[in-house]
C-alpha positions as CSV (number, residue, x, y, z in Angstrom):
1,M,157.1,88.9,90.4
2,R,153.8,89.9,92.6
3,C,150.4,90.7,90.7
4,S,149.4,94.4,92.3
5,A,145.5,93.6,91.5
6,C,145.6,90.1,93.3
7,N,148.6,89.7,95.2
8,Q,149.5,86.5,93.5
9,E,153.1,85.4,93.0
10,N,153.8,84.9,89.1
11,K,157.1,83.8,87.4
12,P,159.8,86.8,87.0
13,S,159.3,86.3,83.0
14,A,155.3,86.8,83.4
15,R,154.1,90.2,81.9
16,F,150.3,88.9,82.7
17,C,148.9,87.5,86.2
18,A,148.2,83.7,85.7
19,Y,145.4,84.0,88.6
20,C,143.7,87.6,87.5
21,G,144.9,88.2,84.3
22,A,146.1,91.7,85.0
23,A,149.1,93.2,83.3
24,L,152.4,93.0,85.2
25,D,154.9,95.0,82.8
26,V,152.5,97.7,81.9
27,E,152.3,101.0,83.7
28,S,149.3,101.8,85.4
29,S,147.3,104.6,83.9
30,T,147.6,107.8,85.1
31,L,143.9,108.9,85.1
32,Q,142.7,110.6,88.3
33,S,139.2,111.2,89.9
34,G,138.2,114.6,88.7
35,Q,140.3,114.6,85.7
36,L,138.7,115.6,82.3
37,V,139.6,113.6,79.0
38,D,139.0,113.7,75.4
39,G,138.8,117.8,75.6
40,G,136.6,117.7,78.6
41,A,134.1,115.8,77.4
42,Y,134.2,113.1,80.2
43,R,135.0,113.5,83.7
44,V,136.5,110.7,85.5
45,I,134.4,109.9,88.7
46,R,136.4,106.7,90.1
47,P,138.3,103.4,89.1
48,L,136.2,100.6,88.4
49,G,138.8,98.2,88.1
50,K,141.8,97.0,85.8
51,G,143.0,93.9,84.1
52,G,145.6,92.9,81.3
53,M,144.0,95.1,78.8
54,G,144.2,98.5,80.8
55,A,142.0,100.2,83.5
56,V,138.2,101.0,83.7
57,Y,136.6,103.9,85.0
58,L,133.4,105.2,85.6
59,A,132.9,108.7,84.3
60,G,130.3,111.2,83.5
61,N,129.6,112.7,80.0
62,T,130.0,116.5,80.3
63,K,128.0,117.0,77.0
64,A,125.0,115.0,78.2
65,F,124.0,116.0,81.8
66,N,127.2,114.0,83.2
67,R,125.3,110.6,82.4
68,S,127.2,107.8,83.6
69,C,129.1,105.5,81.3
70,V,132.4,103.8,81.2
71,V,136.0,104.7,79.9
72,K,138.0,101.8,79.1
73,E,141.6,101.8,78.4
74,V,142.7,99.4,75.5
75,I,146.4,98.8,75.5
76,E,147.9,98.2,72.4
77,Y,151.7,96.1,72.1
78,Y,154.0,97.6,69.7
79,D,157.2,98.7,69.9
80,P,157.5,102.3,70.5
81,T,160.4,102.7,68.8
82,D,159.0,102.0,65.5
83,P,156.7,104.8,64.2
84,H,155.4,102.6,61.3
85,E,154.3,100.1,63.8
86,R,152.5,102.5,66.1
87,L,150.8,104.0,63.3
88,R,149.3,100.5,62.1
89,A,148.5,100.0,65.9
90,I,146.6,103.4,66.0
91,Q,144.9,102.5,62.7
92,R,144.1,99.2,63.9
93,F,142.4,100.6,67.5
94,E,140.3,103.2,65.3
95,S,138.9,100.3,62.7
96,E,137.9,98.0,65.5
97,A,136.4,100.9,67.7
98,R,134.4,101.8,65.0
99,T,133.2,97.9,64.7
100,L,132.5,97.6,68.4
101,A,130.4,100.8,68.2
102,S,128.2,99.3,65.1
103,L,127.2,96.4,68.0
104,K,123.6,96.7,69.4
105,H,122.4,93.9,71.3
106,P,120.6,94.0,75.0
107,G,123.5,91.7,76.4
108,I,126.1,94.2,75.1
109,P,126.9,97.6,76.6
110,D,126.7,100.3,73.8
111,I,130.1,101.4,72.7
112,Y,129.3,105.3,72.5
113,A,132.9,106.5,71.1
114,Y,136.9,106.2,71.2
115,F,139.4,108.3,71.9
116,S,143.2,108.6,72.1
117,E,145.3,110.8,74.7
118,H,148.7,110.9,76.2
119,G,149.6,107.8,73.9
120,R,147.0,105.7,75.1
121,N,143.6,104.5,73.5
122,Y,140.1,104.4,75.3
123,L,136.7,103.3,74.6
124,V,133.6,105.0,76.2
125,M,130.8,102.6,76.9
126,E,127.4,102.3,78.3
127,Y,127.7,101.9,82.0
128,I,125.9,98.9,83.1
129,E,124.8,98.8,87.0
130,G,124.5,95.6,88.9
131,P,127.1,92.8,90.3
132,D,129.5,90.9,88.3
133,L,129.3,87.0,88.4
134,R,132.6,86.8,90.4
135,Q,131.4,88.4,93.7
136,G,129.6,85.3,94.5
137,L,132.8,82.9,93.9
138,T,135.9,82.5,96.0
139,H,138.1,85.3,94.9
140,G,141.0,87.1,96.3
141,K,141.1,90.6,97.5
142,D,143.5,92.8,99.0
143,G,145.7,89.7,99.3
144,Q,142.9,87.8,101.3
145,I,140.8,84.9,99.9
146,V,137.2,85.8,100.1
147,K,135.2,82.6,100.3
148,G,132.2,82.0,97.8
149,R,130.3,79.2,96.8
150,P,129.0,77.8,93.6
151,L,125.6,79.4,92.0
152,R,122.2,77.8,91.2
153,V,122.3,75.4,88.5
154,E,119.1,76.7,86.8
155,D,120.6,80.3,87.2
156,V,123.6,79.4,85.7
157,V,122.6,77.6,82.9
158,R,120.2,80.6,81.8
159,Y,122.8,83.0,81.9
160,A,124.8,80.9,79.9
161,I,121.6,80.8,77.3
162,Q,121.7,84.2,77.2
163,L,125.4,84.8,76.6
164,C,124.9,81.9,73.8
165,E,122.4,84.5,72.3
166,V,125.3,87.5,72.4
167,L,127.9,85.0,70.8
168,T,125.6,83.8,67.9
169,Y,125.0,87.6,67.2
170,L,128.8,88.5,67.5
171,E,129.3,85.6,65.1
172,Q,126.7,86.4,62.8
173,R,128.5,90.2,62.5
174,Q,130.3,90.6,59.1
175,P,133.4,90.0,60.0
176,P,132.5,88.1,63.0
177,V,133.6,89.6,66.7
178,I,135.4,87.8,69.1
179,H,135.5,88.9,72.6
180,N,138.3,86.9,73.7
181,D,138.0,87.4,77.5
182,I,134.5,85.9,78.8
183,K,135.0,85.4,82.4
184,P,132.7,85.7,85.4
185,A,134.3,89.2,86.0
186,N,133.3,90.1,82.5
187,I,129.5,89.3,83.2
188,I,127.3,91.9,84.8
189,L,123.8,91.1,85.9
190,D,122.0,94.2,84.8
191,K,119.8,95.5,87.7
192,N,117.2,96.7,85.5
193,S,116.4,93.7,83.3
194,G,118.2,91.0,85.2
195,R,119.7,89.5,82.2
196,A,123.6,88.3,82.2
197,V,125.4,91.5,80.0
198,L,128.8,90.2,78.2
199,V,131.1,93.7,79.0
200,D,134.8,95.1,78.4
201,F,134.8,94.7,75.2
202,G,137.9,96.5,75.1
203,T,139.4,93.0,74.7
204,A,138.0,92.1,71.5
205,K,140.5,91.4,68.6
206,T,143.0,93.6,69.9
207,R,145.0,90.8,71.6
208,Y,146.5,90.1,68.5
209,A,148.2,93.7,68.0
210,R,151.9,92.2,68.9
211,L,153.1,90.4,65.9
212,G,156.2,88.5,66.0
213,A,156.3,88.3,70.1
214,G,156.5,84.2,69.8
215,R,154.3,82.0,71.1
216,P,153.7,82.0,74.9
217,G,153.3,78.2,76.8
218,R,149.6,77.1,77.6
219,Q,151.2,77.7,81.6
220,Q,152.1,81.5,80.8
221,S,150.4,84.5,81.3
222,S,149.7,85.8,77.6
223,V,147.8,88.7,75.8
224,Y,145.8,85.7,74.2
225,G,143.0,85.7,76.9
226,T,142.7,84.9,80.5
227,V,144.5,81.8,81.6
228,G,142.4,78.9,82.5
229,Y,139.6,80.5,80.5
230,A,141.2,81.1,77.2
231,A,140.8,78.3,74.5
232,P,143.9,75.9,73.2
233,E,144.0,77.5,70.0
234,L,144.8,81.1,71.5
235,Y,148.2,80.4,72.5
236,D,149.2,79.8,68.8
237,G,147.6,83.3,67.9
238,K,145.0,82.0,66.2
239,A,141.0,82.6,67.1
240,E,137.6,82.2,65.7
241,P,133.9,82.6,67.1
242,R,134.1,79.1,69.1
243,S,137.2,80.3,70.9
244,D,134.7,82.4,72.9
245,V,132.3,79.1,73.3
246,Y,135.3,77.4,75.1
247,A,135.7,80.4,77.8
248,L,131.8,80.5,78.3
249,A,132.0,76.5,78.9
250,A,134.9,77.1,81.3
251,T,133.0,80.2,83.1
252,T,130.3,78.1,83.2
253,Y,132.0,75.1,84.9
254,H,133.6,77.7,87.4
255,L,129.9,79.4,88.3
256,L,128.7,75.7,89.0
257,T,131.5,74.3,90.9
258,D,133.2,77.5,92.5
259,D,136.2,75.8,91.1
260,D,138.6,78.4,89.4
261,P,140.2,77.3,86.3
262,R,142.8,79.8,86.3
263,A,144.5,77.4,89.3
264,H,144.6,74.2,86.7
265,P,144.3,75.5,83.0
266,F,142.9,72.9,80.7
267,D,142.0,70.7,83.6
268,F,138.2,70.5,85.2
269,P,138.6,68.3,88.1
270,K,135.0,68.8,89.3
271,M,133.1,67.9,86.1
272,D,131.8,64.7,87.6
273,A,130.2,66.6,90.1
274,L,128.1,68.4,88.2
275,P,124.4,67.2,86.8
276,E,124.4,64.2,84.7
277,P,122.6,66.4,81.7
278,L,125.2,69.2,82.0
279,R,128.4,67.2,81.7
280,P,128.3,66.2,77.7
281,V,127.2,69.7,77.0
282,L,130.4,71.5,78.8
283,R,132.8,68.4,77.8
284,G,131.9,69.1,73.9
285,A,132.2,73.0,74.5
286,L,135.6,72.4,76.4
287,H,137.0,70.3,73.2
288,V,140.8,71.1,72.8
289,D,140.1,70.6,69.2
290,V,138.3,73.8,67.8
291,T,136.8,71.8,65.3
292,E,134.8,69.3,67.4
293,R,133.4,72.3,69.6
294,P,129.5,73.4,68.7
295,S,128.9,76.9,67.6
296,A,127.3,79.1,70.2
297,A,123.9,78.3,68.7
298,R,124.2,74.6,68.8
299,F,125.7,75.3,72.4
300,M,122.6,77.0,73.5
301,E,120.2,74.3,72.1
302,R,121.9,72.0,74.1
303,L,122.0,73.8,77.3
304,E,118.2,74.6,76.7
305,N,117.6,70.7,76.6
306,A,119.8,70.4,79.7
307,L,118.1,72.7,81.7
308,R,114.6,71.0,80.9
309,L,116.1,68.0,82.1
310,V,117.8,69.3,85.4
311,S,114.3,71.2,86.0
312,G,112.5,67.7,85.9
313,Q,110.9,68.2,82.1
314,P,111.4,65.4,79.6
315,S,113.1,66.7,76.5
316,D,110.8,65.2,73.9
317,A,107.6,66.4,75.2
318,P,107.6,69.4,77.9
319,S,105.0,69.1,80.5
320,V,104.2,73.0,80.6
321,P,101.0,74.5,81.2
322,G,100.3,76.5,78.2
323,L,99.8,80.3,78.5
324,T,96.6,80.8,76.3
325,F,96.2,83.9,74.0
326,P,92.9,85.4,72.5
327,Q,93.0,83.2,69.2
328,G,93.7,80.1,71.2
329,E,97.1,79.8,70.5
330,K,99.2,78.3,73.3
331,A,102.7,78.9,74.5
332,T,104.5,76.5,76.0
333,T,108.3,77.8,75.6
334,R,109.7,81.0,76.2
335,K,110.2,81.1,71.9
336,E,106.8,80.6,71.5
337,L,105.7,83.0,74.4
338,L,107.8,85.8,72.8
339,S,106.4,85.2,69.1
340,L,102.6,85.4,70.6
341,C,103.5,88.6,72.6
342,V,104.6,90.3,69.3
343,K,101.7,88.9,67.4
344,D,99.0,90.3,70.1
345,W,100.6,93.2,71.6
346,D,98.0,94.9,73.6
347,Y,96.8,91.6,75.1
348,A,100.5,90.6,75.9
349,A,101.3,94.4,77.4
350,D,98.0,93.9,80.2
351,M,99.5,90.3,80.9
352,L,102.9,91.7,81.5
353,Y,101.4,94.7,83.8
354,D,99.1,92.4,85.9
355,G,101.8,90.3,86.8
356,S,100.3,86.7,84.5
357,L,103.6,86.7,82.2
358,A,106.1,86.8,85.5
359,Q,104.3,84.5,87.5
360,W,103.7,81.9,84.5
361,L,107.3,82.1,83.7
362,R,108.6,81.8,87.4
363,T,105.9,78.7,88.1
364,A,105.0,77.1,84.9
365,L,108.2,77.5,82.9
366,H,110.3,77.8,85.9
367,D,112.4,80.3,84.4
368,T,113.2,82.7,87.4
369,A,115.3,85.0,85.2
370,A,112.7,85.4,82.4
371,A,110.3,86.4,85.2
372,R,112.8,88.9,86.8
373,V,113.0,90.3,83.5
374,A,109.4,90.7,83.1
375,E,109.4,92.6,86.6
376,A,111.9,95.0,85.7
377,A,110.6,95.8,82.8
378,V,107.3,97.0,84.3
379,A,109.0,98.8,86.9
380,R,111.4,100.8,84.5
381,Y,108.6,101.6,82.7
382,A,105.4,101.7,84.8
383,D,103.9,104.5,82.8
384,D,104.3,103.0,79.1
385,R,103.0,99.8,78.6
386,G,104.2,99.5,74.8
387,A,108.0,100.3,76.2
388,G,107.7,98.0,79.1
389,L,106.9,95.3,76.8
390,D,109.2,96.2,74.1
391,H,112.0,96.0,76.6
392,F,110.7,92.7,78.0
393,I,111.0,91.1,74.6
394,R,114.3,92.5,73.5
395,S,116.2,91.8,76.7
396,L,114.9,88.1,76.1
397,D,115.5,87.6,72.6
398,P,115.8,90.6,70.1
399,K,115.6,88.6,67.4
400,A,111.8,88.0,68.1
401,M,110.9,91.4,67.9
402,P,110.3,93.3,64.6
403,Q,112.5,96.5,63.9
404,P,111.1,100.2,64.4
405,R,112.1,102.3,61.7
406,L,113.1,106.0,62.7
407,Q,111.9,108.6,59.9
408,V,113.0,112.0,60.8
409,S,111.4,114.5,58.8
410,T,113.3,117.6,60.0
411,R,116.7,117.6,57.9
412,Q,118.4,120.3,60.1
413,V,117.3,122.8,62.7
414,R,118.2,126.6,62.0
415,Y,118.1,129.7,65.0
416,D,118.9,133.0,64.2
417,H,118.5,134.7,67.6
418,A,119.7,137.7,69.8
419,W,122.0,136.9,72.6
420,G,121.0,136.2,76.2
421,Q,117.6,134.7,74.5
422,D,116.2,131.0,75.0
423,A,115.1,129.6,71.5
424,S,112.9,127.0,71.0
425,Q,111.9,124.4,67.9
426,A,111.2,121.3,67.4
427,I,112.4,118.1,65.4
428,E,109.7,115.9,63.9
429,F,110.0,112.2,63.7
430,T,107.8,109.1,62.6
431,N,107.9,105.6,64.0
432,V,107.4,103.8,60.5
433,G,108.2,100.2,61.8
434,R,105.9,97.6,63.3
435,S,107.0,97.8,67.0
436,H,107.3,100.5,70.0
437,L,110.2,102.5,69.8
438,Y,112.0,104.0,72.3
439,G,115.7,105.0,73.1
440,Q,117.8,108.1,74.3
441,V,118.4,111.9,72.6
442,T,121.7,113.6,73.0
443,S,123.1,116.8,71.9
444,S,127.0,117.4,71.0
445,A,127.1,120.9,72.7
446,P,126.0,121.9,76.2
447,W,124.0,125.1,74.8
448,V,121.3,122.5,72.9
449,R,118.8,121.0,75.5
450,V,117.1,118.0,74.6
451,A,114.9,115.7,76.6
452,G,117.0,112.7,77.7
453,R,114.6,109.8,76.6
454,V,112.0,109.5,73.4
455,R,109.2,107.2,73.1
456,C,106.9,106.7,70.1
457,A,104.3,103.9,69.2
458,P,104.0,102.4,65.5
459,G,102.8,104.8,63.1
460,R,102.9,108.0,65.5
461,T,104.7,111.2,64.7
462,Q,106.0,113.1,67.7
463,S,107.9,116.5,68.1
464,L,110.8,116.6,69.9
465,P,111.6,120.0,71.6
466,V,115.1,121.5,71.2
467,V,115.9,124.4,73.2
468,I,118.8,126.5,72.6
469,D,120.6,128.8,75.5
470,T,122.5,131.6,74.0
471,E,123.3,132.9,77.3
472,G,127.1,131.4,76.8
473,L,127.6,132.1,73.2
474,T,129.3,135.2,71.6
475,P,127.0,137.5,69.8
476,G,128.2,137.6,65.9
477,R,129.1,134.1,65.5
478,T,127.4,131.0,64.2
479,Y,127.5,127.5,66.0
480,T,126.9,124.2,65.0
481,A,126.1,121.4,67.1
482,K,123.8,117.8,66.3
483,V,121.0,116.0,68.3
484,D,121.5,112.1,68.2
485,I,118.6,109.8,68.6
486,R,119.4,106.5,69.7
487,A,116.3,104.3,69.0
488,S,116.0,100.6,69.9
489,G,116.6,98.6,66.7
490,A,116.8,101.4,64.8
491,R,119.5,103.0,62.8
492,L,120.8,106.6,64.4
493,A,119.5,109.7,63.3
494,S,121.7,113.0,63.6
495,V,120.2,116.0,63.2
496,P,122.3,119.0,62.5
497,V,121.8,122.0,64.6
498,E,123.1,125.6,63.5
499,V,122.6,128.6,65.2
500,R,123.7,132.4,64.5
501,V,123.4,134.8,67.6
502,S,122.9,138.3,66.7
503,L,124.5,141.5,67.9
504,P,122.7,143.6,70.4
505,L,120.9,146.6,69.1
506,I,121.3,149.3,71.9
507,D,120.7,153.2,71.7
508,I,122.3,155.9,74.2
509,E,121.7,159.5,74.8
510,P,122.9,161.9,75.7
511,M,126.3,161.0,74.9
512,Q,127.9,164.1,76.5
513,I,126.8,165.0,80.1
514,Y,127.7,168.3,82.1
515,L,128.2,168.5,86.0
516,I,128.2,172.1,87.5
517,F,129.7,172.6,90.9
518,S,130.0,175.4,92.9
519,A,132.3,176.0,95.7
520,G,131.8,175.0,99.2
521,L,129.1,172.1,98.0
522,K,130.1,168.5,98.0
523,F,127.9,167.1,95.7
524,T,126.4,168.3,92.1
525,D,123.0,167.6,90.9
526,I,122.1,164.5,89.7
527,R,122.1,164.2,85.9
528,S,121.6,160.8,83.9
529,F,121.8,159.2,80.6
530,R,119.4,156.5,79.1
531,V,119.9,153.1,78.0
532,H,117.5,151.7,75.2
533,N,117.5,148.1,73.9
534,R,115.8,147.9,70.9
535,G,116.7,144.4,69.8
536,S,114.9,141.1,70.6
537,G,117.4,139.5,73.3
538,R,118.3,140.4,76.8
539,V,121.8,142.9,77.0
540,H,124.2,142.9,79.8
541,C,125.7,146.2,80.1
542,Q,128.6,147.3,82.4
543,I,129.7,150.5,82.8
544,E,133.5,151.0,83.4
545,G,136.3,154.1,83.7
546,A,134.6,156.0,86.3
547,P,136.9,158.4,88.0
548,P,136.9,158.8,92.0
549,W,134.8,161.9,91.6
550,L,132.0,160.3,89.9
551,T,129.3,157.7,91.0
552,I,127.3,155.7,89.0
553,A,124.0,153.8,89.7
554,P,123.5,151.2,88.2
555,Q,127.0,150.0,86.9
556,A,125.8,146.6,85.7
557,F,122.7,145.7,84.6
558,A,120.5,143.5,82.1
559,C,118.1,145.3,79.7
560,L,115.3,143.6,78.2
561,P,113.9,144.1,74.9
562,G,112.2,147.4,74.8
563,Q,113.4,148.4,78.1
564,T,115.1,151.6,78.7
565,Q,117.8,151.8,81.9
566,E,118.2,155.0,83.1
567,V,122.0,155.6,85.1
568,A,122.5,158.2,87.1
569,L,125.6,160.4,87.8
570,R,126.5,162.5,90.5
571,G,129.8,164.5,91.1
572,Q,131.8,164.3,94.4
573,V,133.3,167.8,94.6
574,H,135.0,167.0,98.0
575,K,137.2,164.3,96.2
576,L,138.3,166.7,93.9
577,L,141.9,168.2,94.6
578,D,141.8,170.9,92.4
579,K,138.6,172.8,92.5
580,G,139.4,175.7,90.1
581,R,139.2,174.0,87.0
582,S,137.3,171.4,84.9
583,H,137.6,167.7,85.1
584,S,136.4,165.1,82.2
585,A,136.2,161.3,82.1
586,V,135.2,159.1,79.3
587,L,132.9,155.9,80.3
588,Q,132.8,152.9,78.5
589,V,129.6,151.3,78.3
590,K,130.4,147.3,77.4
591,L,127.9,145.1,76.0
592,Q,128.3,141.6,75.3
593,G,129.9,140.9,71.6
594,T,130.2,144.5,70.6
595,R,132.4,147.2,71.0
596,P,132.1,149.2,74.1
597,Q,130.1,152.7,73.6
598,Q,131.2,155.9,75.2
599,V,129.8,158.8,77.2
600,R,131.6,161.9,77.9
601,V,131.1,163.5,81.6
602,T,132.3,166.9,82.1
603,L,132.7,168.6,85.6
604,Q,133.2,171.9,85.8
605,P,133.3,174.8,88.1
606,R,131.0,178.2,87.9
607,T,132.7,180.7,86.5
608,S,133.2,184.6,87.6
609,K,131.1,185.5,84.9
610,E,128.1,183.1,85.3
611,R,128.2,184.4,88.9
612,G,128.1,188.2,87.5
613,S,125.3,187.7,85.2
614,R,123.5,185.7,87.9
615,L,123.8,189.0,89.9
616,G,122.6,191.2,87.2
617,A,119.6,189.3,86.6
618,F,118.7,189.4,90.4
619,L,119.3,193.3,90.1
620,M,117.1,193.7,87.3
621,I,114.4,191.5,88.9
622,G,114.7,193.4,91.9
623,F,114.8,196.9,90.2
624,A,111.2,195.6,88.3
625,T,109.7,194.7,91.2
626,L,110.3,198.0,93.1
627,F,108.8,200.0,89.9
628,L,105.8,197.4,90.1
629,L,105.0,198.3,93.6
630,T,105.5,202.3,93.2
631,A,103.1,202.1,90.4
632,I,100.2,200.1,92.6
633,I,100.8,202.5,95.4
634,W,100.2,205.6,93.1
635,F,97.3,204.1,91.6
636,L,95.7,203.3,95.1
637,V,96.4,207.0,96.3
638,R,94.6,208.4,93.3
639,L,91.8,206.5,93.3
640,L,90.9,206.7,97.1
641,P,89.7,210.5,96.7
642,L,87.2,209.6,94.1
643,L,85.4,206.6,96.0
644,N,85.1,209.0,99.0
645,L,82.8,211.0,96.6
């Protein structure tokens, strides 16, 4: 059976590729670019890859300003005809997803959410931008072999040390979390921090879902890890934290030699080509007996000692020029440096931003990876020294940094505003811890707008503006949402938001309008009615129901609070088929969220009685005018003789 991922040939009975670990008997995922999933919460952008436990996609969170994230398909193996087994699989997935979502470490992507759709399970994770460690090695692509080469020894060992920190953190969880699929493709060099990040946690613990399936041989593909990296005990369905130590050691061997262990599982023929200090360290971690392997913490200590020797430094007395702090204390190791940075925060921040820390790490400690982390922290937080130092320390060792404590004094945000009005309030919070706090702020609804980032120095209180856009909400209804503050090292804080959108308040007068027309005229005089907004929010009006013989201007408009809008009406007599009778129409004045209000318009001709009345009035005015002129003439005739005397 040929693998569609790497084009390698496998045994007919294989269900997973022995070379890349991709599934051979599982239907490919059906997610397409542009597709909305989880009720429209995420939009698929493009596929990132696929493996034995499903496909991985780059997506955008539609409820968080299209923030990039990763949607990872997690395949559960069970008998689809057994409803009880299917229920157990769903419950197992939800339980493990909650466990993964609780993980918080700079070497692990955050797990944001999980959901099920069309019979498939998905995890939503943080998107780590950067290359994976497989890219520099020899690998297959589109059926062709892409030639690679080993990585630098110092870099590989430092990556392994960073990953040991992750494994130690996972081992200390209750219950311990086992990744189960550590390999170069699942290690990404974060382009922002420069550290190695362990990804693809969709495989953690879920590889033991299929019970009673038998034990696959050690030369077969299996659901127990990628062949070549998987520890021997995984093939017996048993796993413990030191199983990940074996996979990390196999990965380290691959990176140092460019010799892919998938081609010859449990055999590492180029081990003798490695530097002498590293051989016993890797051999111990690759022991077939899990009880003989070191823990992740012990493996890290041995790697650190080996790194000193490889770098030409004696393990018992390191000849490292110390970095002196104001109180006279000196740092000669990374651990001592981080401890003194926390102790003398402002001085350490100055050294970080003037380049002293990066230079000392690179030239004195020969720790290029840590120096890149320092430079990346400065670039990422150019305008905030405290946040930059916090990021630097946490990226190298999260345990060295005191935990911030986020205290939110705003228990709930409530709004009661008119439709169409932007409302603004704030969430008050305080950093009551001893370290700088920074993180991300998200809202669960698109009509709640918040700043994407939050930063707060120790002991400071800040206000987080929360803006509600009621434009797309229905008046008369109450809406609920929440604002989440995810801060570094602190517990997630959620503040509920409740919004009640009030109905618009509109007065219309007059409600009855008459338009009089005369024969021979094409149009009537212009009449109007007024729309007055006495509410506190902007109102959109739409006038409908106009007959062909009536023109309206404007037909649609927005009316601001306190504003009055006049709507002009004019009859078009030439469009009437019967000009000898009256015509009526009822206009519907539609307002958002309320029932339409009605304005009645009547177009009627002038009657004969009206014409007679008007003629009589003209005659009376004429007679009165004639009488007045006659009286004036008589008066002048009688007055002239008197003037001559």
